[in-house]
N, C-alpha and C positions, 0 to 999 in steps of 0.2 A: 504494500500500500504506500502510495506517495502522498505525503501531507505537507502542505505549505501553510505557514501562518504569517500574519502581517499585522502590525499595530498601526492603524490608520492615523493615530495622533502624531506619528512621526512625520509623514508626508502624504496626506490623503490626496487621492486623485479625483478631483471634482468632475472630471470629464466622463466618468463611468456612467453607463446606461442606467444603473440602479441608484443613482444619486437622489437625494431627497429634494422635493419641491415644497418649500415652506409657504403655505398659504397665509398663515397668521401665527407664526411661531415665536413671536417675541415673548420674553419672560414677563409675567405679571408681577406686580409688587408683592402680592400674597405669596408667590412661590419662593421668593427670596428668604422668607422667614419660616417656611415649612420645615418640619423635622425631617431631615434627609433620611433618617433610619426608617421612616414609615412611608417613604415615597417609592413608587414604582418607576424609577427614573430611567433604568437601562432595559432595553428590549433585546431579547435573544431570539433571533429568527433563523429558521432553517430554510434552505433552498434545495430544490431537486431539479436536475437536468434530464428531462425525458425519462423519468422513472429510475434514474441512477445518478451516482455521484452528486455534485452540488457543493454547498458550503454552509457554514454557520457564521453569522455576523452579529455583533453587538452594537447597538446604536444608542447614543445619548439622546433622550427625548428633549432635553432642554436646548440642545444645540443642533439637533438633527444630524449629528456627525457620526460616522462609523468609527468606532474606537478599537475594534478587534475583529479579526477575520481568520477563519480556518477553512481551508479548501479540502474537499473530499474528492479525490480523483479515481477512487475505486468504484466498482460496479454497484455493490449494495448501497441503498439510500440511507440517509440519516433523517428520518421524519421529524424528530423532536430533540431539543437540547435545553438543558437547564443548568444554571449555576448551582453548585452544591450548597447545602444549608450553611456550611461554615464560610462560604464565599471564596474558598481557596482553589477550587477546580471547577471544571465544566464536565457534565455528563451528557452523552447522547446515545440514542439507540441505533442499531444497525438492522435493516430489514431488506430482504430480497423482494423488491417490488415488481420484478419482471417475471421470474419463474416461480415465485413463492416457495423457495426452498427453505423449509423450517430450520435446517441446521445452520443457516447463515445468521440467525437472530442472536444479537448480543446487546448488552449494556456496557458502555465504555466510559471510563473516567480519564480525563486528560489534564495535564498541566497547561498553563497559558501558552507555552512554547509549542504545543501540539503533541508532546510526548505522552504516550499511553502510560497511565499510572496503575490502572486496574481494569480488567474486563471480565464480564460474566456471560457465559454461554447459557442461553435459555431458549430451547427449541420452540419454534412457533410463536414466540412473542412478537408483537407487531404494533405499529402505529404510535403508541404513546406510553409514557411512564411518569412517575412522580416519586418524591422522597416521602417516606413515612417516619423514619428516625435515622440516627447516624449509621445504622447498619442494615437498614431495610428499605427496599423500594417496592413500588407496586406497578404492575403492568398488565397488559391484556394478552392472553394466550389462546390461540385457536383450539377449539374443542370439537373434534369431528367424531360423530357417532352414527351408527347404522340405524335407520328408521325402517320399520316393516313395510311402509308404503312408499316413502320418498327416497329410500336408499341412503347414501352418505350425505349427511347434513352437517354443516359447520356452524357451531355456536361459538361462544367465547367464555373464558373463565377469568374472573378478576383474581389475580395471583400476586402473592407476596414473594419477594426474592431477597435473600440476604446476600451480603458481599461474598460469602463463601459458596454461593450458588444453590443454597437450600431453598426449596419452594414450598409454598402452602397455598392451596386453592381456597379462596374465600366464598365465591359464589359463581355458579355457571348459569348461563341463560337457560339451559335445560332444566335447572332446578325450579324455574318459575313458569315457563311456558312450554306447551307442546309445539313442536315444529310445524309451521304452517305458513302459507304465503299471505303475509299481512301487508306487504308493499310490493311494488314491481321489482325491487331488488332480488326477490326470490327467484325471478326468471332471468336475471341478467347480472349476476355477481362476477367476481374476479377469479374464482377457483375452478380449475378444470375438472377435478375429480370429485367434487362435492358441491351441493347447493350452498351458496354463500348467504346463509340465512340472516345472521345478525350483523356481521361486519362491524363490530364495535371499533371505534376509531379515536376515542379520547378518554383519558382517565385522570383524575386528580384526587388528592387527599387534602381535606380541610379539617385540621384538628380542632379548630374553634367550634365547629359544628359536629364533630365526631362523625364525619361523613366522607365516604368515597363517592366520587361522581363517575358514572359510566355512561358514555354517549353511544347510542346504538341506532344507527341510521336504518339498518335492515328491518327494524320494527318501529321506526319513527318514535323513539322514546329516549328519555333521560332517566336513569335510575340513580337513586341516592341510597347508599348502603352503609351501615354502621361498622365500627371497627371489628365487631365480632363476625361480620359477614352476613348480617341479617338485612334484607331489603326493607327499607323504611318508607320510601316515597317513589312513586312513578309519575313522571310528567309526560303527557302524551301529546304528540304533534297532530298535524292535519289528518283528519279522517280516522283517527285511532279511537277505540273505545275500551272500556275496562273489561268487556266480556271475555276476551281470551285469557285474561289474568284470573277471572273468576272460575274459568273452566280448566285452569292449569293444574299442575301437580300440587300446588299448595291448597287447592280446594276452594269451595264457594265462599268460605269466610276468610277474607283476605287479611293476613297479619300486617298489611302495609296499606298506606293511602294511595289512591290513584286519582290524579287530576286530569280531566279531559279538557279540551278546548284550545290547546296550543295551535298556532298557525304555521309552525316550522315544519319543514319537510327535508328528509335526508340530512339530519343535523350533523354538524362537524364542529370540533373544537370547543365544546361547551365548558364554561367555567362558573364558579360561584364567587360572590363577593362576601365581604364581612357580615352583611346582613342576611346572607343565605339566598340571595336572589340569583336567578339564572341568566347567563349571557351566552347566546348561542348563534352560530352561523347556520342559516337555512339555505342549503345548497340547491335543493330541488332536484327532481329526477326528470331527465329529458332536456335536449339541447335548447328548447324554447322556454324553459322555466327560469325566470329571473331569480337571483339570489338576494337574500336579505340578512342583515344583522339585527338580532332581536334581543330584548330583555324581558324577563318575566318575574312577577312576584306572586306568591300564593299564600302569604301570611294571613290574608283575610278569609281563607277557606275556599277560594276559587282561583283558578289560574288566570292571572291578569297580565296582559301584555303592556309593558311600560316603555318599550322602545321598538321602533320598526324603521330601519334605515336601509335604503336601496343603494345600488351602485351608481357611479357617475362615469360614463353615461348610463342612463336608466336602462334596465332590462338585461344587463350583462349576466351571463350564466357561469358559475363556478362549479364544476361537477364533483369536486372533492377537495379534501384537505382544508386548511384554514382554521381560524379561531377568532373569538371575540373576548377581549380582556377589558374589564372595567377598571379605570384609573380612579381610585377613590379620592385622592387628594384634590383632583381638579374636576371631578364629576364629568369625566370624558371616557371614551372607549377607543381602544386600539383594535381595528378590524383588519385581520389578515384574510384576504379573499381567496387564499389558497391557489387553486389551479388557474384562476383568472389572472394571477400575477400582480396583485396590488396589495400593499400594506398602507393603511392610513390611520390617522388619528382625527376624531371628530368630537364635538360636544355631544351629549346625549340627545339634544334637540336636532343635531345634524350639521351644525356649522363646521366646515372643514378647517383643520389646523395645519396638517402636512400630509403628504403621501409619497410613496415610493413605488415606481413601476419596474417590474423585473424585465430584463432583456428577453427578446424572442427565444423561445425554447426552454426558458427557465420558469419554474413555478415555485411558489412559497409553500412551506410545510405548516409549521405551527409557530406561534409567538408566545414566549413566556417573559416574565419581568423579574428584575432584581433591583434592590435599592442602591447597591454600590458595587464597584468592580476593582477598586484600588488594591485590595488584598489579593484578588485573582491575578491582576496584571503583575504584581510585585512578589508573588509567591516564590519561595525558594525552590 
């Protein structure tokens, strides 16, 4: 594997195609006095070049400058990257997005120089991961089972992984639902030898809520699961009802809440904020389906949409990847439009702040945030 790293603060090339266009990026008076430890100042975004290789870049939201860059010139893609909880290293996953070879899946820790510090082999892990504690991560693992009617069906398992590669399954989609075609993804997934039923694509751990988030576009749902692996909340998107859950393996008396009424479709990159609200990218299925960034609150007992932002120009379609991240200190959102190849920051009401357009042939993966990177850049 050939890896190049570059610190943009040394001599950034402003002529690159993926440079930032600041629409209204001047720093406000309030931001100067905000507690830097609580701000989501630095954005970590992955990029993929036609399903393989790509790079990771870190951008300073205050200046819209790229401050760190790591290139992946190998075939397997790096869909997601995050700074470690101690701020001293960066982690990313490795996924074979072309032939779906499960043995290519890894979680890798790197020094800011690009040097590999640690790697964990975890077969069939894909798309996304997060940190649970200093020794444990959580990720998604493909779970293929034989069904008497449908044949091989691929669900997903929410899985804990230690640094020594020990794994523990928390919850499988098969534990909750009977395999069935709930969306058109059932008829057109990415797996050659199995029905791509759930195709989970984003995971997050939110200790303040004691919840794992699992984003599942194949059944148009967001699941919230506690630290013991018990499903607590189901948020349903467009056209979905609670009926399949009532008829599932857990029986007619559901031990979890189900909220219907979401307008999202083929969700990607969902996140929670400190209030427990959902922020999600609605990619839509079909080339003529426009994509939206949405926010939801269900604290009142009903699933209420609190944000609905479209693309510019209107009607653009992003068939996959991407994320929506709520910036709490400024009441803004960072929208990674995934395969459409745009990352932008807006106010929740839609006012543009800045945006970045990927070069032709490059798409964005996911965007995560960190409060500071000095320790990472200066790590021994």
